[in-house]
Each structure stands twice: as structure tokens, then as C-alpha cells.
C-alpha positions as CSV (number, residue, x, y, z in Angstrom):
1,M,-36.5,8.0,-118.0
2,E,-39.1,6.4,-115.6
3,N,-40.7,3.3,-117.0
4,Q,-44.5,3.7,-117.5
5,P,-46.7,1.0,-116.2
6,D,-47.8,-1.5,-118.7
7,D,-51.6,-1.9,-119.3
8,A,-51.1,-5.6,-119.0
9,T,-50.0,-5.2,-115.4
10,I,-51.3,-3.4,-112.4
11,A,-48.4,-1.6,-110.7
12,G,-48.0,-2.0,-106.9
13,L,-51.1,-4.2,-106.5
14,A,-51.2,-7.3,-104.3
15,P,-51.8,-10.4,-106.3
16,A,-55.0,-11.2,-104.4
17,L,-56.6,-8.0,-105.8
18,E,-55.1,-8.1,-109.2
19,S,-57.6,-10.2,-111.1
20,K,-60.5,-8.4,-109.6
21,I,-59.3,-4.9,-110.5
22,F,-58.1,-6.1,-113.9
23,C,-61.8,-6.9,-114.6
24,V,-62.4,-3.2,-114.2
25,R,-60.0,-2.5,-117.0
26,K,-61.8,-5.1,-119.2
27,N,-65.2,-3.6,-118.3
28,D,-66.4,-7.0,-117.4
29,P,-70.2,-6.9,-117.1
30,N,-70.0,-9.3,-114.1
31,M,-67.7,-6.9,-112.2
32,N,-70.2,-4.7,-110.3
33,H,-68.6,-4.3,-106.9
34,L,-65.1,-3.0,-106.2
35,Y,-63.8,-3.2,-102.6
36,I,-60.3,-2.1,-101.7
37,G,-59.2,-2.4,-98.1
38,S,-55.6,-1.5,-98.2
39,G,-53.2,1.1,-99.6
40,L,-52.0,0.8,-103.2
41,D,-48.9,2.1,-105.0
42,P,-49.5,5.6,-106.4
43,R,-49.2,4.3,-110.0
44,A,-52.0,1.8,-109.3
45,W,-54.4,4.5,-108.2
46,K,-53.7,6.4,-111.4
47,Q,-54.4,3.3,-113.5
48,L,-57.6,2.5,-111.6
49,G,-58.8,6.0,-112.1
50,R,-58.2,5.7,-115.8
51,W,-60.1,2.4,-116.1
52,L,-63.0,3.7,-114.0
53,H,-63.3,6.6,-116.3
54,K,-64.4,4.3,-119.1
55,N,-66.1,1.6,-117.0
56,T,-69.8,1.2,-117.4
57,H,-70.5,-1.8,-115.1
58,V,-69.1,-1.1,-111.7
59,K,-72.0,0.1,-109.5
60,Y,-70.4,0.0,-106.0
61,V,-67.0,1.3,-104.9
62,C,-65.8,0.9,-101.3
63,L,-62.4,2.4,-100.2
64,L,-61.7,1.3,-96.6
65,A,-58.6,2.6,-94.7
66,C,-56.7,3.0,-98.0
67,H,-54.5,6.0,-96.8
68,L,-55.6,7.7,-100.0
69,T,-54.1,11.2,-100.0
70,G,-52.4,13.8,-102.1
71,K,-51.7,13.0,-105.8
72,S,-53.0,9.5,-105.5
73,M,-56.5,10.8,-104.6
74,V,-56.3,13.4,-107.4
75,D,-55.3,10.8,-110.0
76,L,-58.2,8.4,-108.9
77,C,-60.8,11.2,-108.9
78,T,-59.7,12.5,-112.3
79,G,-61.1,9.2,-113.6
80,L,-64.0,9.1,-111.3
81,E,-65.1,12.5,-112.4
82,H,-66.2,11.1,-115.8
83,N,-67.7,7.9,-114.6
84,E,-71.5,7.6,-115.0
85,S,-72.3,4.1,-113.7
86,I,-71.3,4.2,-110.0
87,S,-74.4,4.4,-107.9
88,E,-72.9,3.8,-104.5
89,F,-69.6,5.2,-103.2
90,E,-68.1,4.7,-99.8
91,I,-64.9,5.9,-98.3
92,S,-64.0,5.6,-94.6
93,D,-61.2,5.7,-92.1
94,C,-59.1,7.9,-94.4
95,L,-58.5,11.5,-93.4
96,L,-59.4,13.7,-96.3
97,R,-57.9,17.2,-96.5
98,N,-59.3,20.1,-98.6
99,A,-57.3,19.1,-101.6
100,E,-58.7,15.5,-101.6
101,I,-62.3,16.7,-101.1
102,Q,-61.9,19.2,-103.9
103,S,-60.7,16.5,-106.2
104,L,-63.7,14.2,-105.1
105,A,-66.3,17.0,-105.4
106,P,-66.7,16.9,-109.2
107,F,-67.6,13.2,-109.0
108,I,-70.2,13.9,-106.3
109,R,-71.5,16.9,-108.2
110,K,-71.7,15.4,-111.7
111,N,-72.3,11.6,-111.6
112,P,-75.9,11.1,-112.7
113,S,-76.2,7.6,-111.2
114,L,-74.9,8.3,-107.7
115,R,-77.6,7.5,-105.2
116,T,-75.7,6.4,-102.1
117,L,-72.8,8.3,-100.6
118,N,-71.0,7.2,-97.4
119,I,-68.1,9.3,-96.1
120,E,-67.3,8.1,-92.6
121,G,-64.6,9.4,-90.3
122,C,-62.9,11.4,-93.0
123,L,-64.1,15.0,-92.9
124,G,-63.1,18.2,-91.1
125,A,-65.2,21.3,-91.0
126,S,-63.9,22.7,-94.3
127,G,-64.4,19.3,-95.9
128,V,-68.1,19.4,-94.9
129,D,-68.5,22.8,-96.5
130,L,-67.0,21.5,-99.8
131,L,-69.2,18.4,-99.7
132,S,-72.3,20.6,-99.0
133,S,-71.5,22.8,-102.1
134,A,-71.2,19.6,-104.2
135,L,-74.5,18.2,-103.0
136,M,-76.3,21.5,-103.7
137,C,-75.2,21.5,-107.3
138,R,-76.5,18.0,-108.1
139,T,-79.2,17.7,-110.7
140,Q,-80.1,14.2,-109.5
141,S,-81.0,13.7,-105.8
142,I,-78.9,11.6,-103.5
143,E,-81.2,9.0,-101.8
144,T,-79.0,7.7,-99.0
145,I,-76.2,9.5,-97.2
146,S,-74.0,8.5,-94.3
147,L,-71.5,10.8,-92.6
148,D,-70.9,9.0,-89.4
149,G,-68.0,10.0,-87.1
150,N,-67.1,13.3,-88.7
151,C,-67.8,15.5,-85.6
152,M,-69.7,17.9,-87.8
153,G,-72.3,18.9,-85.3
154,N,-70.2,20.3,-82.5
155,E,-70.5,23.9,-81.2
156,E,-67.6,25.2,-83.3
157,S,-69.3,24.0,-86.5
158,K,-72.7,25.5,-86.3
159,E,-72.7,27.4,-89.6
160,T,-71.1,24.4,-91.3
161,F,-73.8,22.1,-90.1
162,D,-76.5,24.6,-91.1
163,T,-75.1,24.7,-94.6
164,F,-75.0,20.9,-94.7
165,I,-78.7,20.7,-93.7
166,T,-79.6,23.2,-96.4
167,A,-77.7,21.1,-98.9
168,L,-79.7,18.0,-97.8
169,D,-82.9,20.0,-98.2
170,T,-82.2,20.4,-101.9
171,N,-82.0,16.6,-102.4
172,K,-85.7,16.0,-102.6
173,K,-85.4,12.2,-102.9
174,L,-83.3,11.7,-99.8
175,T,-84.8,8.8,-97.8
176,R,-82.1,7.8,-95.4
177,C,-79.5,9.9,-93.5
178,S,-77.1,8.6,-90.9
179,L,-75.2,11.0,-88.7
180,M,-73.9,8.8,-85.9
181,G,-71.2,10.1,-83.7
182,N,-71.2,13.7,-84.8
183,Q,-71.6,15.5,-81.5
184,I,-75.0,16.8,-82.5
185,G,-76.7,18.7,-79.7
186,T,-79.4,21.4,-79.4
187,H,-78.2,23.5,-82.3
188,G,-77.8,20.5,-84.6
189,C,-81.3,19.3,-83.7
190,T,-82.7,22.7,-84.4
191,S,-81.1,22.6,-87.9
192,L,-82.4,19.0,-88.4
193,A,-85.9,20.2,-87.5
194,R,-85.9,22.5,-90.6
195,L,-85.3,19.4,-92.7
196,L,-88.0,17.4,-90.9
197,K,-90.6,20.3,-91.2
198,N,-90.1,20.6,-95.0
199,P,-93.4,19.3,-96.5
200,D,-91.4,18.1,-99.5
201,S,-89.1,16.0,-97.5
202,K,-89.0,12.2,-98.4
203,L,-86.7,11.3,-95.5
204,K,-87.9,8.0,-93.9
205,S,-84.9,7.1,-91.7
206,L,-82.7,9.4,-89.6
207,I,-79.9,7.7,-87.6
208,L,-78.7,9.8,-84.7
209,R,-76.9,7.3,-82.4
210,H,-74.0,8.3,-80.2
211,N,-74.6,12.0,-80.2
212,Y,-75.2,14.7,-77.5
213,I,-79.0,14.6,-77.7
214,D,-80.8,15.4,-74.5
215,N,-84.4,16.0,-73.4
216,E,-84.4,19.5,-75.0
217,C,-83.2,18.0,-78.3
218,A,-85.9,15.3,-78.0
219,A,-88.6,18.0,-77.6
220,I,-87.2,19.9,-80.7
221,L,-87.2,16.8,-82.8
222,A,-90.7,15.6,-81.6
223,E,-92.2,19.1,-82.4
224,S,-90.7,19.0,-85.9
225,L,-92.6,15.8,-86.6
226,V,-96.1,17.0,-85.8
227,D,-97.0,17.4,-89.5
228,N,-94.4,15.0,-90.9
229,T,-96.0,12.0,-92.6
230,M,-92.8,10.4,-94.1
231,L,-90.3,9.7,-91.3
232,C,-90.7,6.2,-89.9
233,N,-87.5,5.8,-88.0
234,I,-85.4,8.2,-85.8
235,D,-82.8,6.2,-84.1
236,L,-81.8,7.7,-80.8
237,D,-79.9,4.7,-79.3
238,R,-76.9,5.5,-77.1
239,N,-78.0,9.0,-76.4
240,E,-77.9,8.6,-72.6
241,R,-78.9,12.2,-71.9
242,V,-82.5,11.4,-73.1
243,S,-84.5,10.4,-70.0
244,A,-88.2,9.6,-69.4
245,K,-89.0,13.3,-69.9
246,G,-87.6,13.2,-73.5
247,L,-89.4,10.0,-74.3
248,M,-92.6,11.5,-73.1
249,E,-92.3,14.1,-75.9
250,F,-92.4,11.3,-78.5
251,L,-95.3,9.6,-76.7
252,R,-97.3,12.9,-76.8
253,L,-96.3,13.2,-80.5
254,I,-97.7,9.8,-81.6
255,S,-100.8,9.9,-79.2
256,R,-101.6,13.5,-79.1
257,T,-104.5,13.7,-76.8
258,S,-105.0,17.3,-75.9
259,G,-106.6,18.1,-72.5
260,A,-107.3,21.7,-73.5
261,T,-110.7,23.1,-72.6
262,I,-113.1,24.3,-75.3
263,H,-116.5,26.0,-75.2
264,L,-119.4,24.5,-77.2
265,T,-122.8,26.1,-77.7
266,A,-125.7,23.7,-77.1
267,R,-129.1,24.6,-78.6
268,W,-132.5,23.0,-78.2
269,R,-136.2,23.8,-78.5
270,C,-138.7,23.5,-75.7
271,P,-141.7,21.2,-76.3
272,H,-144.8,22.9,-77.6
273,S,-142.8,26.0,-78.3
274,T,-140.9,27.5,-81.2
275,T,-138.5,29.2,-78.8
276,E,-134.9,28.2,-79.3
277,M,-132.8,28.0,-76.2
278,S,-129.0,27.8,-75.9
279,A,-126.2,27.4,-73.4
280,V,-122.4,27.7,-73.6
281,L,-120.8,24.6,-72.0
282,K,-117.2,23.9,-71.4
283,I,-115.5,20.5,-71.8
284,K,-111.9,19.2,-72.2
285,L,-111.0,17.7,-75.6
286,N,-110.2,14.4,-73.9
287,E,-113.3,14.1,-71.8
288,P,-116.4,12.0,-72.9
289,L,-119.2,13.9,-74.3
290,H,-121.6,12.7,-71.7
291,N,-120.1,15.3,-69.4
292,L,-122.0,17.8,-71.5
293,L,-125.2,16.1,-70.5
294,F,-124.4,16.8,-66.8
295,G,-123.8,20.4,-67.7
296,L,-127.1,20.6,-69.4
297,S,-129.0,18.9,-66.5
298,A,-127.7,21.7,-64.2
299,N,-129.0,24.4,-66.5
300,Q,-132.3,25.9,-65.2
301,E,-133.6,26.3,-68.8
302,F,-133.2,22.5,-69.3
303,S,-134.8,21.4,-66.0
304,W,-138.0,20.3,-67.6
305,V,-136.2,17.2,-69.0
306,S,-136.5,14.4,-66.4
307,D,-134.9,11.5,-68.2
308,M,-131.4,12.4,-69.4
309,S,-131.1,9.0,-71.1
310,S,-133.5,10.2,-73.8
311,V,-131.2,13.1,-74.7
312,N,-129.0,12.9,-77.8
313,L,-126.4,15.3,-79.2
314,S,-125.9,16.0,-82.8
315,L,-123.2,17.8,-84.8
316,D,-123.8,18.7,-88.5
317,R,-126.9,16.4,-88.5
318,R,-124.9,13.4,-87.1
319,N,-125.9,11.9,-83.8
320,L,-122.9,11.7,-81.5
321,D,-121.8,8.7,-79.4
322,C,-121.5,10.4,-76.0
323,S,-118.9,7.9,-74.8
324,E,-116.5,9.5,-77.4
325,T,-114.7,12.8,-76.9
326,P,-114.7,16.2,-78.6
327,F,-111.2,15.3,-79.9
328,F,-112.5,12.2,-81.6
329,Y,-115.1,14.2,-83.6
330,G,-112.7,17.0,-84.4
331,M,-114.6,19.6,-82.4
332,K,-113.3,23.1,-82.1
333,E,-113.9,26.2,-80.0
334,G,-117.4,27.6,-80.5
335,D,-118.9,24.5,-82.4
336,L,-122.7,24.4,-82.3
337,I,-124.2,21.2,-80.8
338,D,-127.9,20.3,-81.3
339,V,-129.6,18.7,-78.4
340,I,-132.3,16.3,-79.4
341,I,-134.9,15.0,-77.0
342,G,-136.1,11.5,-77.6
343,T,-134.5,8.3,-79.1
344,G,-135.3,9.0,-82.7
345,G,-132.5,11.4,-83.3
346,G,-134.6,13.7,-85.5
347,D,-135.5,13.6,-89.1
348,G,-132.6,13.1,-91.5
349,V,-130.1,12.8,-88.6
350,Q,-127.5,10.1,-89.1
351,T,-126.7,8.1,-86.0
352,V,-123.0,7.6,-85.4
353,L,-122.3,5.1,-82.6
354,D,-119.0,3.6,-83.5
355,I,-115.6,4.8,-84.6
356,S,-115.7,3.1,-88.0
357,R,-118.6,5.4,-88.9
358,G,-117.3,8.4,-87.0
359,G,-117.1,10.5,-90.0
360,N,-114.1,11.6,-92.1
361,N,-113.8,14.8,-90.2
362,G,-113.3,12.9,-86.9
363,I,-110.8,10.5,-88.3
364,C,-108.9,13.1,-90.3
365,D,-108.6,15.3,-87.3
366,I,-107.2,12.4,-85.3
367,V,-104.7,11.7,-88.0
368,A,-103.7,15.4,-88.2
369,S,-103.3,15.7,-84.5
370,S,-101.2,12.6,-83.9
371,N,-98.2,11.4,-85.8
372,H,-99.3,8.0,-87.2
373,T,-96.0,7.4,-89.2
374,L,-93.1,7.3,-86.7
375,S,-92.7,3.6,-85.8
376,S,-89.2,3.4,-84.3
377,L,-86.9,5.4,-81.9
378,G,-84.2,2.7,-82.1
379,Y,-84.2,-0.7,-80.5
380,E,-82.7,0.3,-77.1
381,T,-84.4,3.7,-76.7
382,A,-88.0,2.3,-76.7
383,L,-86.9,-0.3,-74.1
384,R,-85.8,2.2,-71.4
385,R,-86.9,0.7,-68.1
386,N,-87.0,4.0,-66.3
387,F,-90.0,5.2,-68.4
388,I,-93.3,4.3,-66.7
389,H,-95.2,4.6,-70.0
390,G,-92.7,2.5,-72.0
391,S,-95.2,-0.2,-72.8
392,L,-97.6,2.3,-74.2
393,L,-94.9,4.0,-76.2
394,R,-93.9,0.7,-77.8
395,E,-97.5,-0.2,-78.4
396,F,-98.2,3.0,-80.3
397,L,-94.9,2.8,-82.3
398,E,-96.0,-0.7,-83.3
399,A,-99.5,0.6,-84.2
400,N,-97.9,3.2,-86.5
401,K,-96.4,0.4,-88.6
402,R,-99.9,-0.4,-89.9
403,T,-100.8,0.8,-93.4
404,D,-104.4,1.3,-92.4
405,K,-104.1,4.5,-90.4
406,R,-107.8,4.5,-89.5
407,S,-107.2,1.2,-87.6
408,T,-104.1,2.8,-86.0
409,A,-106.3,5.7,-84.9
410,R,-108.9,3.2,-83.4
411,V,-106.2,1.7,-81.2
412,K,-104.9,5.1,-80.0
413,V,-108.3,6.5,-79.4
414,F,-109.4,3.5,-77.4
415,R,-106.2,3.5,-75.2
416,C,-106.2,7.2,-74.7
417,H,-109.9,8.0,-74.5
418,V,-111.6,4.9,-73.2
419,Q,-109.5,2.3,-71.4
420,H,-107.7,4.7,-69.0
421,N,-110.4,7.4,-68.9
422,L,-113.5,5.4,-67.9
423,S,-115.7,7.6,-65.6
424,L,-117.5,4.7,-64.0
425,E,-119.6,6.9,-61.7
426,Y,-121.4,8.2,-64.8
427,F,-122.2,4.9,-66.4
428,C,-125.6,4.5,-64.7
429,E,-126.8,7.5,-66.7
430,M,-125.8,5.8,-69.9
431,E,-127.7,2.5,-69.8
432,G,-129.3,3.3,-73.2
433,V,-126.0,3.4,-75.1
434,M,-123.8,1.2,-73.0
435,H,-124.3,-1.9,-75.2
436,H,-122.9,0.2,-78.1
437,V,-119.9,1.0,-76.0
438,L,-119.3,-2.6,-75.1
439,A,-119.7,-3.7,-78.7
440,W,-117.2,-1.0,-79.9
441,I,-114.7,-2.1,-77.3
442,G,-114.9,-5.7,-78.6
443,R,-114.5,-4.6,-82.2
444,A,-111.6,-2.2,-81.5
445,L,-109.6,-4.8,-79.7
446,G,-110.6,-7.7,-81.9
447,E,-108.8,-6.3,-85.0
448,T,-105.4,-7.6,-84.2
449,D,-104.0,-9.7,-87.0
450,E,-102.1,-13.0,-86.7
451,E,-98.8,-11.2,-86.2
452,R,-100.4,-9.0,-83.5
453,D,-98.3,-6.1,-84.7
454,F,-100.0,-3.7,-82.4
455,L,-101.7,-3.7,-78.9
456,T,-99.1,-6.3,-77.7
457,Y,-98.9,-4.9,-74.1
458,P,-100.9,-6.5,-72.6
459,P,-102.4,-9.2,-74.9
460,P,-105.8,-8.1,-76.5
461,P,-108.0,-10.6,-74.6
462,V,-106.8,-9.4,-71.3
463,V,-107.4,-5.8,-72.2
464,R,-110.8,-6.5,-73.6
465,L,-111.9,-8.4,-70.5
466,E,-110.5,-5.8,-68.2
467,A,-112.4,-3.0,-69.8
468,I,-115.7,-4.9,-69.9
469,Y,-115.2,-6.1,-66.3
470,R,-114.7,-2.5,-65.1
471,I,-118.0,-1.5,-66.8
472,L,-120.1,-4.4,-65.6
473,R,-118.8,-4.1,-62.1
474,V,-120.7,-0.9,-61.7
475,M,-123.5,-1.8,-64.1
476,P,-124.6,-5.3,-63.3
477,M,-128.1,-4.5,-64.6
478,L,-126.6,-4.9,-68.2
479,C,-126.5,-8.6,-67.5
480,G,-129.9,-8.8,-65.8
481,F,-128.7,-8.9,-62.2
């Protein structure tokens, strides 16, 4: 008859680990982390499973390269199935066949405390299916999952990967997902896009290093983040197939400045008359509104106005700053613009001359149109030297780290709408409002804090002086010359 292991001993265990694992048996409140980095005797795994069954203090279990297979895995998981204290479980470099995953599945499915699950370099396609089934049956959401190095995104595993993403979608508190080295390509990114488009998703970090992601994948991922206000980090490092074209998709995402043309209806009343006149004018969303004034001046019905500097535009009884753009004020096709002659702005009309008072509609539309949450593409990806707009991409990613999204919008609007879109030949027509433009430039660039966590390329003083110099170079009369 085979001798049964004594509870006072730990069969087949190296002396260096014996005291630590024995603390598991005693349910020592100071024993919270259990790390095993080598194979054990089959009897030791069975003992450990029995002790983990009753343990209430171990929070973290890591099994690294333990060659845990067959009956040993079943014996361990028989105890794990009833454990309710482990919140973080990690197993790596140990090939798990269907039988091993099936024995582990009840622990993943039932443990109410489990928040972090790392299974790295262990799964085949059938193992991913079993894992997905267990994740979908959980009543408490997993918050962090890492399945690096499982080759689960290849072309032969499309349905398996789709099922896995569906399982992740049911875990509403998932905040971090790492899928490094899984051969994820176009189909995999299309599946991930479903997760990222889910308005209930709480995912903040998605690690996709060392995959097969290319420019097409980058476009899919960027498009999925248009309305996403949760994801801060999508790590694309070591995806060499992503070129400048792919990075441009993310720049457009976080600084979405549409150049589409819209038609606006301008209406006005002639002096000494009750007749209301109107004209339909076209303008691009990223053009300054003073372009509308030039359109009006070319209209025969508006030829009686000799001084265009006395003309103001109003939207919903708010005077508009003509150095701003339709995009800034959230204008849409067919909007009605009131043309007011004179400097008073009309009775009851609120004058809006700087972005901080640009109205909630303007700011909200900017926030809705650009992603102000994504702040990282990985360390290496944002430093690609072959991307001509790399400094701007890094600047906007840094700006997105700010908690004040109105301030983030100010930076982006200035950089996209003012600094690189100054129509200097028109400035002489804008002498009456140019001092407001200069003041706004100074404020917009003067908000950098001590850490200068945005607008770091180039330094704010250089940008400010450059913009003001460009204006004054064509308008010296502002300084009395």
C-alpha cells in the first residue's frame, strides 16, 4: 500500500519553498503571494490544491514554467475551484491542453474575487474557446487580462478570436487587456473595434505590441475610437508595418479638423427698410469665418456696405469672432447667420470674442469631433522619425492627458485653426478685431503649467512670438508704425 503524504511534510518540494508553501496550509494572514517557478512532485500539487481550497489569505498565485500537466493540474484545480480569496492568477510558459483548461475553467468561472488573469504562452485555439466560455459565465467582471504569446489572432483562428472578444465584451469592468504577440491582423482589429465601439466599455489600456498590425489595421482602430471616451493607451510598439500613413489616422482622430464644405444662409436688413435679404454662402469647416465677409462683399445686394470692418456675424444671438472657424462654433449645413451692421452687435446680442466664452455648443462639438482621451500609442510608435507630423502627434497625445478637456480643445483649435492656417493677406480687413486675436493667442499659449505637459514642441514662448510676429509683419499699423 502506497504511503500517503503526511500533512506535516510537503512531498517532493524543494526545501527553499517548503516554509513558504507551508504557510498556505496554516492559512497565515501574512502569506498573500505564492510564486512557484519550478516543477513539483505530483503529490505536492495535490496537497497544495487541498490547502488552497481552505485558504482565505492568498491573493496572488503565479505559476511560471511549472510543467503542470495531466493529473497534477486536475488535482491543483480541484482545490482552486473552491477558493474565494485569490484576486490575481498567473500561469505562463506551460502548454495547457484541453483537459488542463477544462480543469482550470471552474476556478475562472466561479471565483468571486478574481480580478486579474494572466495566461501567457499556454493556449491553443481550443483552449481559447474554453477560456472564452468561462469568462462569459462570470458574475463578477475581470478587470485585467493578459493573454500574450498565444497566437490566437491568426487567420486560422478567426471565429475563436471573435468569440473571445465577445466574452471580453461581457466583462463590463475590464480596464486593461494585453494581447502581445498574438499575430493579430486585419480581422483581429475588426473584432477589437467592436469592443472599442461599445459605449459601455471601461477599457483604458490595450496592449498590441508584436502583432501583424499595418496601416489598414491602424485605420480600423482609429475609426473605432471616434466616440470612445475611455481608452487612454493603445500600445502599437513593434508593429513595423504601421507607417506614417497609419500614424496619420491617429493624428486625424485626436485633432479631427474637417475640411468639408458647408453652406450657410446669411440674412440682413437694408437700412431704412424692413426688407430682409439673404444669401447662401459656402465655407469650409476649417476656414476662418472672415471668409464669409468676402463672400458678402461680392454680393450685389450687399454692395451698399462700404466698410466691411463694421460688419459682425451672429449665431443664435451670439456675436461670432471671425478669426474662428465654423468647426469651432459647431456650425452645420444650412445654419442661419445674422449679419449685423455696426459695432454694437445689436440689442441683446452677446459678444463672443474668445474661446473660453465660445459657448458650450462650440466646445462640446469640438470634444465630440476629436478624441480628447487617447494619450499614448506606445513609447516607440509616437517617436517614429519617418512621420513628418510626429511632433504634432506627440503634442496632442500629451494634451489629451489633461483632465480639463476644454483646455485640451484650446490647444488643438489654436494649432489646427490658427497657427498653421493664418491667412495673412486678409488681416488688413480685420483691424477692428485683431487685438482680440492677439490677446487670445497669448492666453491660449500661456496656460502651460509648470510641468508643461502639453505644447512642448516647440516651447510655448517660441510659438507665441512666432504667431504674433507673422501677424505684425503684415499689420505694422497695430503698433503705430
